[in-house]
Each structure stands twice: as structure tokens, then as C-alpha cells.
LOLOZA-668189 format. One line per field, with one value per residue (C-alpha): residue number from 1; residue in one letter; chain; x, y, z. Coordinates in steps of 0.2 Angstrom, whole numbers, plus 2048, in hexadecimal, padded with zeros to 3 digits. Layout:
BEGIN
num	NUM; ...;
residu	a; ...;
chaine	A; ...;
X	X; ...;
Y	Y; ...;
Z	Z; ...;
END
This chain:
BEGIN
num	1; 2; 3; 4; 5; 6; 7; 8; 9; 10; 11; 12; 13; 14; 15; 16; 17; 18; 19; 20; 21; 22; 23; 24; 25; 26; 27; 28; 29; 30; 31; 32; 33; 34; 35; 36; 37; 38; 39; 40; 41; 42; 43; 44; 45; 46; 47; 48; 49; 50; 51; 52; 53; 54; 55; 56; 57; 58; 59; 60; 61; 62; 63; 64; 65; 66; 67; 68; 69; 70; 71; 72; 73; 74; 75; 76; 77; 78; 79; 80; 81; 82; 83; 84; 85; 86; 87; 88; 89; 90; 91; 92; 93; 94; 95; 96; 97; 98; 99; 100; 101; 102; 103; 104; 105; 106; 107; 108; 109; 110; 111; 112; 113; 114; 115; 116; 117; 118; 119; 120; 121; 122; 123; 124; 125; 126; 127; 128; 129; 130; 131; 132; 133; 134; 135; 136; 137; 138; 139; 140; 141; 142; 143; 144; 145; 146; 147; 148; 149; 150; 151; 152; 153; 154; 155; 156; 157; 158; 159; 160; 161; 162; 163; 164; 165; 166; 167; 168; 169; 170; 171; 172; 173; 174; 175; 176; 177; 178; 179; 180; 181; 182; 183; 184; 185; 186; 187; 188; 189; 190; 191; 192; 193; 194; 195; 196; 197; 198; 199; 200; 201; 202; 203; 204; 205; 206; 207; 208; 209; 210; 211; 212; 213; 214; 215; 216; 217; 218; 219; 220; 221; 222; 223; 224; 225; 226; 227; 228; 229; 230; 231; 232; 233; 234; 235; 236; 237; 238; 239; 240; 241; 242; 243; 244; 245; 246; 247; 248; 249; 250; 251; 252; 253; 254; 255; 256; 257; 258; 259; 260; 261; 262; 263; 264; 265; 266; 267; 268; 269; 270; 271; 272; 273; 274; 275; 276; 277; 278; 279; 280; 281; 282; 283; 284; 285; 286; 287; 288; 289; 290; 291; 292; 293; 294; 295; 296; 297; 298; 299; 300; 301; 302; 303; 304; 305; 306; 307; 308; 309; 310; 311; 312; 313; 314; 315; 316; 317; 318; 319; 320; 321; 322; 323; 324; 325; 326; 327; 328; 329; 330; 331; 332; 333; 334; 335; 336; 337; 338; 339; 340; 341; 342; 343; 344; 345; 346; 347; 348; 349; 350; 351; 352; 353; 354; 355; 356; 357; 358; 359; 360; 361; 362; 363; 364; 365; 366; 367; 368; 369; 370; 371; 372; 373; 374; 375; 376; 377; 378; 379; 380; 381; 382; 383; 384; 385; 386; 387; 388; 389; 390; 391; 392; 393; 394; 395; 396; 397; 398; 399; 400; 401; 402; 403; 404; 405; 406; 407; 408; 409; 410; 411; 412; 413; 414; 415; 416; 417; 418; 419; 420; 421; 422; 423; 424; 425; 426; 427; 428; 429; 430; 431; 432; 433; 434; 435; 436; 437; 438; 439; 440; 441; 442; 443; 444; 445; 446; 447; 448; 449; 450; 451; 452; 453; 454; 455; 456; 457; 458; 459; 460; 461; 462; 463; 464; 465; 466; 467; 468; 469; 470; 471; 472; 473; 474; 475; 476; 477; 478; 479; 480; 481; 482; 483; 484; 485; 486; 487; 488; 489; 490; 491; 492; 493; 494; 495; 496; 497; 498; 499; 500; 501; 502; 503; 504; 505; 506; 507; 508; 509; 510; 511; 512; 513; 514; 515; 516; 517; 518; 519; 520; 521; 522; 523; 524; 525; 526; 527; 528; 529; 530; 531; 532; 533; 534; 535; 536; 537; 538; 539; 540; 541; 542; 543; 544; 545; 546; 547; 548; 549; 550; 551; 552; 553; 554; 555; 556; 557; 558; 559; 560; 561; 562; 563; 564; 565; 566; 567; 568; 569; 570; 571; 572; 573; 574; 575; 576; 577; 578; 579; 580; 581; 582; 583; 584; 585; 586; 587; 588; 589; 590; 591; 592; 593; 594; 595; 596; 597; 598; 599; 600; 601;
residu	x; x; x; x; x; x; x; x; x; x; x; x; x; x; x; x; x; x; x; x; x; x; x; x; x; x; x; x; x; x; x; x; x; x; x; x; x; x; x; x; x; x; x; x; x; x; x; x; x; x; x; x; x; x; x; x; x; x; x; x; x; x; x; x; x; x; x; x; x; x; x; x; x; x; x; x; x; x; x; x; x; x; x; x; x; x; x; x; x; x; x; x; x; x; x; x; x; x; x; x; x; x; x; x; x; x; x; x; x; x; x; x; x; x; x; x; x; x; x; x; x; x; x; x; x; x; x; x; x; x; x; x; x; x; x; x; x; x; x; x; x; x; x; x; x; x; x; x; x; x; x; x; x; x; x; x; x; x; x; x; x; x; x; x; x; x; x; x; x; x; x; x; x; x; x; x; x; x; x; x; x; x; x; x; x; x; x; x; x; x; x; x; x; x; x; x; x; x; x; x; x; x; x; x; x; x; x; x; x; x; x; x; x; x; x; x; x; x; x; x; x; x; x; x; x; x; x; x; x; x; x; x; x; x; x; x; x; x; x; x; x; x; x; x; x; x; x; x; x; x; x; x; x; x; x; x; x; x; x; x; x; x; x; x; x; x; x; x; x; x; x; x; x; x; x; x; x; x; x; x; x; x; x; x; x; x; x; x; x; x; x; x; x; x; x; x; x; x; x; x; x; x; x; x; x; x; x; x; x; x; x; x; x; x; x; x; x; x; x; x; x; x; x; x; x; x; x; x; x; x; x; x; x; x; x; x; x; x; x; x; x; x; x; x; x; x; x; x; x; x; x; x; x; x; x; x; x; x; x; x; x; x; x; x; x; x; x; x; x; x; x; x; x; x; x; x; x; x; x; x; x; x; x; x; x; x; x; x; x; x; x; x; x; x; x; x; x; x; x; x; x; x; x; x; x; x; x; x; x; x; x; x; x; x; x; x; x; x; x; x; x; x; x; x; x; x; x; x; x; x; x; x; x; x; x; x; x; x; x; x; x; x; x; x; x; x; x; x; x; x; x; x; x; x; x; x; x; x; x; x; x; x; x; x; x; x; x; x; x; x; x; x; x; x; x; x; x; x; x; x; x; x; x; x; x; x; x; x; x; x; x; x; x; x; x; x; x; x; x; x; x; x; x; x; x; x; x; x; x; x; x; x; x; x; x; x; x; x; x; x; x; x; x; x; x; x; x; x; x; x; x; x; x; x; x; x; x; x; x; x; x; x; x; x; x; x; x; x; x; x; x; x; x; x; x; x; x; x; x; x; x; x; x; x; x; x; x; x; x; x; x; x; x; x; x; x; x; x; x; x; x; x; x; x; x; x; x; x; x; x; x; x; x; x; x; x; x; x; x; x; x;
chaine	A; A; A; A; A; A; A; A; A; A; A; A; A; A; A; A; A; A; A; A; A; A; A; A; A; A; A; A; A; A; A; A; A; A; A; A; A; A; A; A; A; A; A; A; A; A; A; A; A; A; A; A; A; A; A; A; A; A; A; A; A; A; A; A; A; A; A; A; A; A; A; A; A; A; A; A; A; A; A; A; A; A; A; A; A; A; A; A; A; A; A; A; A; A; A; A; A; A; A; A; A; A; A; A; A; A; A; A; A; A; A; A; A; A; A; A; A; A; A; A; A; A; A; A; A; A; A; A; A; A; A; A; A; A; A; A; A; A; A; A; A; A; A; A; A; A; A; A; A; A; A; A; A; A; A; A; A; A; A; A; A; A; A; A; A; A; A; A; A; A; A; A; A; A; A; A; A; A; A; A; A; A; A; A; A; A; A; A; A; A; A; A; A; A; A; A; A; A; A; A; A; A; A; A; A; A; A; A; A; A; A; A; A; A; A; A; A; A; A; A; A; A; A; A; A; A; A; A; A; A; A; A; A; A; A; A; A; A; A; A; A; A; A; A; A; A; A; A; A; A; A; A; A; A; A; A; A; A; A; A; A; A; A; A; A; A; A; A; A; A; A; A; A; A; A; A; A; A; A; A; A; A; A; A; A; A; A; A; A; A; A; A; A; A; A; A; A; A; A; A; A; A; A; A; A; A; A; A; A; A; A; A; A; A; A; A; A; A; A; A; A; A; A; A; A; A; A; A; A; A; A; A; A; A; A; A; A; A; A; A; A; A; A; A; A; A; A; A; A; A; A; A; A; A; A; A; A; A; A; A; A; A; A; A; A; A; A; A; A; A; A; A; A; A; A; A; A; A; A; A; A; A; A; A; A; A; A; A; A; A; A; A; A; A; A; A; A; A; A; A; A; A; A; A; A; A; A; A; A; A; A; A; A; A; A; A; A; A; A; A; A; A; A; A; A; A; A; A; A; A; A; A; A; A; A; A; A; A; A; A; A; A; A; A; A; A; A; A; A; A; A; A; A; A; A; A; A; A; A; A; A; A; A; A; A; A; A; A; A; A; A; A; A; A; A; A; A; A; A; A; A; A; A; A; A; A; A; A; A; A; A; A; A; A; A; A; A; A; A; A; A; A; A; A; A; A; A; A; A; A; A; A; A; A; A; A; A; A; A; A; A; A; A; A; A; A; A; A; A; A; A; A; A; A; A; A; A; A; A; A; A; A; A; A; A; A; A; A; A; A; A; A; A; A; A; A; A; A; A; A; A; A; A; A; A; A; A; A; A; A; A; A; A; A; A; A; A; A; A; A; A; A; A; A; A; A; A; A; A; A; A; A; A; A; A; A; A; A; A; A; A;
X	2F5; 306; 311; 323; 32A; 339; 338; 340; 34C; 34A; 356; 350; 347; 342; 330; 32C; 32C; 33A; 32D; 320; 31C; 323; 321; 32F; 326; 315; 31D; 326; 316; 30C; 31A; 31B; 308; 307; 315; 30B; 2FB; 303; 30B; 2FA; 2F2; 2FF; 2FD; 2EA; 2EC; 2F7; 2EB; 2DC; 2E5; 2E9; 2D6; 2D1; 2DC; 2D6; 2C4; 2C8; 2D2; 2CB; 2D1; 2E3; 2E2; 2DC; 2EA; 2F7; 2F1; 2F1; 302; 309; 302; 308; 319; 319; 314; 322; 32F; 32A; 329; 339; 342; 33B; 340; 351; 35E; 370; 37A; 37B; 378; 368; 361; 355; 342; 33D; 345; 337; 329; 326; 31A; 324; 31D; 323; 317; 308; 30D; 310; 2FE; 2F6; 2FF; 2FA; 2E8; 2E7; 2EE; 2E6; 2EC; 2FB; 303; 300; 30A; 318; 318; 319; 328; 331; 32C; 334; 344; 345; 343; 351; 35D; 358; 35C; 36C; 373; 36D; 377; 386; 385; 385; 394; 39E; 399; 39E; 3AF; 3B3; 3A9; 3A0; 391; 393; 396; 38F; 39A; 3AA; 3AA; 3A7; 3BA; 3BC; 3B3; 3C1; 3CC; 3BF; 3BF; 3D2; 3D2; 3C6; 3D0; 3E0; 3D8; 3CC; 3D1; 3CC; 3BD; 3B5; 3B8; 3B0; 3A1; 39F; 39F; 392; 388; 387; 380; 374; 36E; 36B; 361; 357; 353; 34D; 342; 33A; 337; 330; 324; 31F; 31B; 311; 308; 303; 2FE; 2F2; 2EB; 2E8; 2DF; 2D4; 2CE; 2CF; 2C2; 2C9; 2DB; 2D6; 2CF; 2DF; 2EB; 2E1; 2E2; 2F5; 2F8; 2EF; 2F8; 309; 305; 2FF; 30F; 31A; 312; 313; 325; 320; 32E; 331; 341; 349; 343; 335; 325; 321; 330; 337; 346; 346; 344; 351; 35E; 35D; 35E; 36D; 376; 371; 378; 387; 38A; 388; 393; 3A0; 3A1; 3A2; 3AF; 3BA; 3BA; 3BF; 3CD; 3D5; 3D8; 3DD; 3EA; 3F3; 3F7; 406; 40E; 41F; 41C; 429; 436; 447; 450; 45D; 44F; 447; 44A; 45B; 45B; 45A; 469; 474; 466; 45E; 44C; 43F; 42C; 423; 410; 409; 3F9; 3E9; 3F3; 3E6; 3E2; 3D6; 3E6; 3EC; 3DC; 3D0; 3CE; 3CF; 3DE; 3E7; 3EF; 3FA; 3FE; 402; 40E; 417; 418; 41F; 42B; 431; 433; 43F; 448; 44B; 451; 45D; 464; 465; 455; 448; 436; 428; 416; 406; 3F6; 3F0; 3DE; 3DE; 3D5; 3CF; 3C8; 3C8; 3D1; 3D7; 3E8; 3EF; 3E4; 3ED; 3FE; 3FA; 3F2; 401; 40E; 405; 3FD; 3EC; 3DD; 3DB; 3CC; 3C5; 3CC; 3C8; 3D2; 3E0; 3E0; 3E0; 3EE; 3F9; 3F8; 3FE; 40E; 409; 419; 419; 423; 42D; 430; 436; 445; 448; 447; 455; 461; 468; 460; 45D; 44B; 443; 432; 430; 41E; 41B; 409; 40C; 40A; 407; 40C; 40C; 40D; 40C; 41F; 423; 417; 41E; 430; 437; 447; 444; 435; 437; 426; 420; 42A; 43B; 43E; 443; 435; 432; 426; 413; 407; 3FE; 3ED; 3ED; 3FF; 40C; 41A; 41C; 422; 432; 437; 433; 43E; 44C; 44C; 44B; 45B; 464; 45F; 45E; 462; 471; 47A; 488; 483; 489; 479; 46E; 45E; 44C; 441; 42E; 429; 417; 415; 406; 406; 3F8; 3EC; 3DB; 3D5; 3E4; 3E5; 3F0; 3FD; 410; 41B; 42C; 43A; 44D; 453; 461; 455; 44A; 453; 447; 438; 435; 437; 425; 41D; 419; 413; 407; 400; 3FE; 3F5; 3E2; 3D7; 3D2; 3C0; 3BF; 3C5; 3BB; 3AB; 3AF; 3B0; 3B9; 3C6; 3C8; 3CC; 3D8; 3E1; 3E2; 3EA; 3F7; 3FB; 3FF; 40A; 413; 416; 41C; 428; 42E; 432; 439; 444; 44A; 44F; 458; 462; 466; 463; 471; 475; 46E; 45E; 44D; 43E; 42C; 41F; 40C; 3FC; 3F2; 3E1; 3D7; 3D1; 3C0; 3B1; 3AD; 3BE; 3C1; 3AF; 3A0; 3A4; 3B6; 3C0; 3CD; 3DC; 3EC; 3FD; 40C; 41E; 42F; 43E; 450; 461; 466; 45E; 45E; 451; 445; 449; 442; 431; 431; 424; 418; 415; 415; 416; 427; 428; 41E; 40D; 405; 3FB; 3E8; 3E9; 3F8; 3F6; 3EA; 3ED; 3E5; 3F0; 3F1; 3FA; 409; 412; 413; 417; 425; 42D; 42C; 433; 443; 447; 43D; 438; 427; 426; 414; 40E; 3FD; 3F9;
Y	CBF; CC8; CC9; CCD; CD7; CE0; CF2; CF7; D06; D0F; D1C; D2D; D2F; D1C; D22; D19; D1E; D18; D12; D0D; CFB; CF7; CE7; CDE; CE1; CDB; CCB; CC7; CCA; CBE; CB1; CB3; CB2; CA2; C9A; C9E; C98; C88; C85; C88; C7D; C6F; C70; C6F; C61; C57; C5A; C56; C45; C41; C44; C3A; C2C; C2C; C2C; C1D; C13; C18; C09; C0B; C1E; C1A; C0D; C19; C27; C1B; C14; C26; C2B; C1B; C1D; C2F; C2A; C1C; C29; C36; C29; C21; C32; C35; C24; C22; C1D; C25; C14; C06; BF8; C01; C00; BF3; BF1; BF2; C04; C0A; C02; C12; C20; C30; C3F; C4A; C42; C45; C57; C59; C53; C5E; C6E; C6B; C67; C78; C82; C89; C84; C90; C8F; C7C; C7B; C85; C7B; C6B; C71; C76; C65; C5C; C67; C63; C50; C53; C5B; C4D; C3F; C47; C48; C36; C30; C3A; C33; C21; C25; C2D; C20; C12; C1A; C25; C1E; C2E; C38; C47; C58; C66; C73; C6A; C5C; C66; C69; C56; C54; C5A; C4D; C40; C44; C44; C33; C2C; C34; C2C; C1B; C18; C26; C37; C32; C28; C37; C43; C38; C35; C48; C4B; C3C; C42; C53; C4C; C3F; C4E; C57; C48; C44; C56; C55; C44; C49; C5A; C52; C44; C51; C5C; C4C; C47; C59; C5A; C48; C4D; C5D; C54; C48; C55; C4C; C3B; C42; C4B; C3C; C32; C3F; C40; C2D; C2C; C3A; C31; C21; C2A; C33; C22; C19; C27; C28; C15; C14; C06; BFF; BF4; BEB; BF6; C07; C12; C10; C22; C29; C3B; C35; C43; C51; C49; C47; C59; C5E; C54; C5B; C6D; C6A; C62; C71; C7E; C74; C73; C86; C89; C7C; C84; C95; C8C; C82; C92; C97; C85; C84; C94; C8C; C80; C77; C78; C88; C92; C84; C8A; C80; C79; C71; C68; C55; C55; C42; C3E; C49; C40; C34; C32; C33; C2D; C2F; C24; C23; C13; C17; C0F; C05; C02; BF7; BEC; BE7; BDE; BD8; BD5; BC2; BC4; BD0; BCC; BBB; BC1; BD2; BCA; BBE; BCD; BD6; BC7; BC3; BD5; BD6; BC7; BCE; BDF; BD6; BCC; BDD; BE4; BEE; BEE; BF5; BFA; BFC; C04; C0B; C1D; C22; C2B; C3C; C35; C25; C1D; C2C; C3E; C37; C49; C4B; C3C; C43; C54; C4E; C43; C51; C60; C59; C60; C56; C5A; C50; C5B; C66; C76; C72; C6C; C7D; C87; C7E; C7C; C8F; C93; C90; C83; C78; C67; C59; C59; C6C; C6A; C60; C6E; C7B; C74; C77; C66; C5C; C5D; C5A; C53; C4C; C3E; C3E; C34; C38; C4B; C50; C62; C71; C6D; C7D; C73; C6F; C7F; C7B; C69; C71; C68; C6F; C65; C5B; C4D; C4A; C3E; C47; C48; C35; C30; C23; C1E; C0F; C0D; C14; C08; C0F; C1F; C1B; C23; C17; C07; C0A; BFF; C0B; C1B; C14; C10; C21; C29; C1F; C24; C36; C3A; C2E; C26; C36; C3D; C4D; C58; C56; C47; C45; C46; C3F; C40; C32; C2D; C1C; C1A; C08; C03; C11; C0B; C03; BF7; BF2; BEF; BEC; BEC; BDE; BDD; BDC; BDB; BEB; BEC; BE9; BF9; C04; C12; C08; C00; BEF; BF2; BF3; BE0; BE0; BEE; BE6; BD5; BDD; BDE; BEB; BF9; BF8; BE5; BE8; BF7; BEE; BDF; BE1; BD0; BD4; BE5; BDE; BD1; BDD; BEA; BDD; BD9; BEC; BEE; BDE; BE6; BF7; BF0; BE4; BF3; BFE; BF0; BE9; BFB; BFD; BED; BF2; C04; C07; C0B; C0C; C1E; C1A; C1D; C18; C1D; C16; C15; C15; C25; C1E; C0E; C08; C0C; C06; BF9; BF1; BF4; BEF; BF8; BFF; BFD; C0A; C17; C0F; C0D; C04; C0E; C08; C0E; C05; C08; BFF; C0A; C03; C15; C1A; C0D; C10; C22; C1B; C0C; C14; C14; C01; BFE; BEC; BE5; BE2; BE9; BE2; BEB; BE0; BE2; BEA; BF5; C07; C12; C25; C32; C36; C48; C42; C3B; C4B; C51; C3F; C3D; C4E; C4C; C3A; C40; C4E; C5D; C6B; C72; C85; C89; C96; C9E; CA4;
Z	C98; C9A; C8B; C8C; C7D; C78; C71; C61; C62; C52; C4A; C46; C35; C34; C35; C46; C58; C63; C70; C65; C5F; C4F; C44; C4E; C5F; C57; C51; C61; C6B; C61; C62; C75; C77; C6C; C77; C87; C80; C7A; C8B; C94; C87; C8A; C9D; C9B; C8F; C9B; CAA; C9F; C99; CAC; CB0; CA2; CA7; CB9; CB2; CA7; CB4; CC5; CCE; CC8; CCC; CDE; CE0; CDA; CE6; CF5; CF0; CEF; CFF; D08; D01; D07; D18; D18; D13; D20; D2E; D29; D29; D3B; D42; D38; D45; D44; D45; D3A; D47; D4C; D3A; D3D; D39; D4B; D4C; D41; D4B; D55; D56; D52; D5C; D4D; D41; D4D; D50; D3D; D39; D46; D3F; D2D; D32; D3A; D2C; D1C; D0B; D08; D1A; D1A; D0A; D11; D21; D17; D0D; D1D; D25; D16; D17; D2A; D26; D19; D27; D33; D26; D21; D33; D36; D27; D2C; D3D; D36; D2C; D3A; D47; D3A; D37; D45; D53; D57; D50; D44; D4B; D40; D48; D45; D38; D28; D29; D27; D16; D0B; D14; D11; CFF; CFE; D06; CF9; CEB; CF1; CF5; CE6; CDA; CD5; CCB; CD9; CE5; CD9; CD6; CE9; CEC; CDE; CE3; CF5; CF0; CE4; CF1; CFD; CF0; CEB; CFD; D00; CF0; CF5; D07; D03; CF6; D03; D10; D04; CFE; D10; D15; D06; D0A; D1C; D17; D0A; D18; D27; D32; D31; D32; D41; D4A; D45; D4C; D5C; D5E; D59; D66; D73; D70; D70; D80; D88; D82; D88; D99; D9C; D95; D89; D7E; D70; D6E; D7A; D72; D77; D6D; D6F; D65; D64; D5A; D4D; D59; D65; D57; D52; D64; D67; D57; D5C; D6E; D67; D5C; D6A; D76; D69; D66; D79; D7A; D6D; D76; D86; D7D; D77; D89; D8E; D80; D86; D97; D97; DA6; D9D; D93; D9C; DA0; D9B; D8D; D99; DA4; D96; D94; D9C; D9F; D8C; D87; D7A; D75; D64; D68; D5B; D5D; D51; D4E; D45; D3C; D43; D50; D5D; D6B; D60; D56; D66; D6E; D60; D5D; D4A; D49; D5A; D56; D48; D50; D61; D58; D50; D60; D69; D5B; D5A; D6D; D6D; D5E; D66; D76; D6C; D65; D76; D77; D85; D84; D8F; D89; D8F; D88; D83; D80; D6F; D6C; D5C; D55; D43; D3B; D3D; D42; D44; D53; D5C; D57; D5D; D6D; D72; D6E; D75; D85; D80; D7C; D6A; D64; D55; D47; D4F; D5E; D53; D49; D59; D61; D52; D4E; D60; D69; D76; D79; D70; D76; D65; D67; D79; D71; D64; D72; D7C; D6D; D71; D63; D50; D4D; D3D; D38; D2C; D25; D15; D16; D14; D02; D03; D0E; D20; D2B; D3B; D38; D42; D51; D52; D53; D45; D3D; D2D; D26; D1A; D11; D04; CF6; D00; D03; CF1; CEF; CDD; CE1; CE0; CED; CF8; CF8; D03; D09; CFE; D02; D0D; D1F; D1C; D0E; D18; D26; D1B; D13; D24; D28; D18; D18; D2A; D38; D31; D2D; D39; D42; D50; D5B; D5F; D55; D5A; D4D; D4A; D3F; D38; D30; D24; D1D; D2A; D24; D1E; D12; D15; D03; CFA; D08; D06; D0C; D14; D07; D0B; D12; D05; CF7; CFA; CEE; CE8; CEC; CDB; CE3; CE9; CD8; CD7; CE9; CE6; CD6; CDE; CED; CF1; CEA; CF6; CF0; CF4; D06; D0A; D06; D11; D24; D26; D19; D20; D32; D2B; D20; D2E; D39; D2C; D29; D3C; D3B; D2C; D34; D45; D3C; D31; D40; D4C; D3E; D3A; D4D; D4D; D3E; D41; D54; D5F; D72; D72; D68; D71; D68; D6D; D62; D63; D5A; D55; D57; D55; D44; D3E; D48; D3A; D3D; D50; D54; D5B; D6C; D6B; D76; D70; D78; D6E; D73; D77; D79; D7E; D78; D7C; D7F; D8E; D9D; DA5; D99; D9E; DB0; DAE; DAA; DB7; DC1; DB2; DB5; DA3; D9C; D97; D84; D76; D7A; D89; D94; D95; DA6; DA2; DA7; D9C; D9B; D90; D81; D87; D97; D8E; D8A; D9C; DA3; D96; D9A; DAD; DAB; DA2; DAE; DA7; DB4; DB3; DB1; DAD; DA1; DA4; D93;
END
């Protein structure tokens, strides 16, 4: 039995050898030996007690073995057949024969003990990876309307944690992050243990297990050859291998796409257009581009949300007409869904399809001409950004061509946050008027405004107050305290849909009332949604379309877009034209007199 000891280094003249065992070594050696013996004795004692229990209670021991084996089989089969969407999570989804289970049984039956154990552990880890990506797919499909992309979506995890922190608090965000890690480790431990358990059971009953694997394989081949199905799904399943194949292909394709996009982003239809040939037909106009968070087609057409939103759009259209404004509206298909609003903003402004974070980083680090920067490039406009959702450094300010950025800390707000939103839209617009739009200047103004009150979880929601009562925002204290709790709305789909609809009504009302109050003969407002709300609110299978409107007093402005065939008013018809969001920049530039001079990169 090995014993680990420490040598005592003596000093000269103490009568001992520096390398020899002294009294201290003998004492430690005895102590270590005793501890090992006690440990071995303890393990042997526990094993002996377990054997004694099995001998005294054979029926209970047999029941425990069978239950453990059955549970292991359920866990392995469940992991292999787990769907990647919540609607598919039904009992019938697990009534399949997974090919991976049959092949796994064949492999472990053919291996000796040590390789069999290693194969079982690797099998369990593979099941862990499969379960993890399926759960991630469920979450992404539920909120973003698409599956998880292992090559791109890790970048979104910090944003997800920040959203939870801002919405539910730092403690919940930390607990959620720790809980996710613990859950993955727990799943790994359980599935590895289950795979090892089944491998050992198959090895102990090799003959019967071999016959069972042969029968299962024959049934699988037969069902596959005949195309037999159950509730619309094949009985002979390859769900596990298919899911991992899809994710691996998605990863490879994403990496290839990134390389191709780098080249694409360097080419620009208006890249070499001289300043004097950009936007000549808007000279002298104050142009405002405004995004309303999560303002999607579902808000206008969904039977739960549409009645209130449509009334607001109709009322606002009439009020604007009374103030001398006219509007035209259509549809744009957003590059994102349910979140990642900056992808919608950048796609609209750049004319490039920016549907993931890697593309966003690539293009925003370059010099591809944004629509907002085109205004700056002319030298005929002052350009500003008003972004109450920005709470840290934002280097994209330069790429967007903004002379000045007003973020959450620059607007003088002293009131409460409304969940994720730092301030109500009405206040942000009034601050914009007070600090930017209402000031005298030598040049007209191009403004890039992002409104945030309709950001999920839509609780608590602000309410309209008198424009002269806004002050520093403290007037919203009582409204915030009386509002719904985010945790109550997040967990209730019906409430989420209702509150989402109300949030859009609030944002549209804030913007249109601001325009009635402060708009002039030279004001041109372009406002649109950045994306649809999360799939749980917009509905399974909902598209990516968002409304877009142009509002102006000068009829010459709307005459320039007459051939777009957009609907009169703020509510686009169902059959109004639908363009990809990336098409808007070039169409807008051409409509208002810009001359293309392409750059090739």
C-alpha cells in the first residue's frame, strides 16, 4: 500500500541524516496508513451493508434495479427524441424508434469492459450536447422565431443576461446564469450515468440484448422502408443525429456566409456618389427617422391586438390630417424577429441584409454608407441621434454619421424606469424637442430616434400625461408604481399580447402627438418597426413584416414616393407592397434625387 510521507530536513549536528527517516516521518507514515485503512474499511463496510440489504430484501432490491434501469432507458430515449420546439413537445413525439438507440446498443454489446465504459460516457455526453441544443432551439424559436446558431448566437448571451437584469433585477439575472450552468452539468451527470447503467445491463444480459437489438433494428428498417408514420411523424426516427447534423451544417454555412458578407459589404451603389448628388430633393427639410420597438405586422392584424392599435392609427391619421400632414404606409420585411433591434436599424440604414451579430460587427466597423450618414456627407444637415436605450459607450455613432448622440443620461430624465425602457417615449420626444429639435440652427436637422416603451416585457407601461406636465419625468412615479409587474406579464401569454398592443398604442400616440405639436411645414417623419414581437406574442408562423410610414406637410415630398403605391394614412393595407428592409435605403435615396455612383470595395 503506497504511503505518502514528508522528509524532515535536519540541521548539522542534530545526530540525524538529512535524508533519513526521523521520528516525525514515522509518526506521519503511521497516520497516513491508518487513514487509508479506515477509508478502505469504510468502503468495504458500505459495500458489505449494501450486499446484506440486497440479501435481506431481494424483492425490493430487484424492484430498485428494474426501476433504475427503466428510468435510465426513459432518459436516454427521451433525450434522443426530444423535439426542438414547444408546440411539438407532445407525448406522441416520443412514440418513435430512435436509430441512435439501436446503434448504441450494438456498439456497447461488441466492446469489452473498459472501451464499453468509455463509449457509454461519450454517448452520455453526446446526449447532453443534443439536449442542450434542443433546449436552446426551444428558447430561440419561442422568442426569436428561429433556431439556435452555435456559430453566431453565443454573442447574444450577454445581452440576454442584461435584459433579465434590467427587467427582473440583478439577483434574478445572476441566479438564472448560475442555474443554467448547474442545469447543464446536472443533465450531463444524469445522462452519462444513465448511459453507463444501460451499457452495463446490456453486457450482463448479452444474449437477450443481442436478440432485442436485432429485432429493434429489423423493425426500424421495415418502418423506414415502408415510410410508416404516427401522427405525422416517422416511426423510424433519426431525430438525434438529424438535429446534430442540422446544427453542424448551420455552423459551417454561417462561417462561409461571414466570409462572403465581408466582400459584399465593401460594394455600395452610392459609395462614390459626390455630396452634391445625395438627397437634393430633401434640402431644407428636417428629416426624422424613428424606430418603434417591436412594432410589427401582428400589432395591426392580430385579432387580440389589432382592434386597439388600428383605432389608434385611424385616430392619429385623422388628427395629423387636421394638422395639415399626410401619410403613406407600406411593409418592410425585417432582418430580425423578436429581438436584436439593432439588426433591424442597421439593415434599414445600410441597405445590407444584417441578420446576425457577426454581420453587424463587420459592417459597423467599415465605411459602408448608411442613409443617416448620407445626410451628414452632404454637409447640408446637422445629424443627431436620440437613443434612450443606450446606457454605455456606443462606437456605432460614427458609422451612422451622427454629429451628436443623446443617450439615456443626456436627456435629463429623473423619473422611474419602466422595466427595460429607461424612460417613457413621450418624455424622450419632449426632451428631443427641448434639447435638439426646438433650437434654432443654421442648417436643417436629420434625426435618428429610437423609441423604447414598447420593448418587452410590456410591464409596467407608461401612460400619456399632459405635455406641459412632463417636467423631469417625476410625474411618472405613480404610474410606474401602479403598473403591472413584469413577472406577472412574462408568464402569461394572453396578458403579454394585450399589454404589447397597449404599448404600441402608447408609442404611436406619443410620436404622432409630438408631430402635431411640434412639426412644421418642413418636417418629414419616417417611422417604422424594427421587428415583430416575440413568437409567443406574434403567434407561431407569423412573418417578419413591419409597418413603415412617411409623414409630411409638403405634398411634394409624398409625390416623390407616389410610384411606391403605398397606402394613404398610417395603417398599410394587407396587400400594400412588401419590400425587404434592406431595399429601403436605395429606394429612399433614389426617390429623393440621389445619383448612384457605385464603389466596388
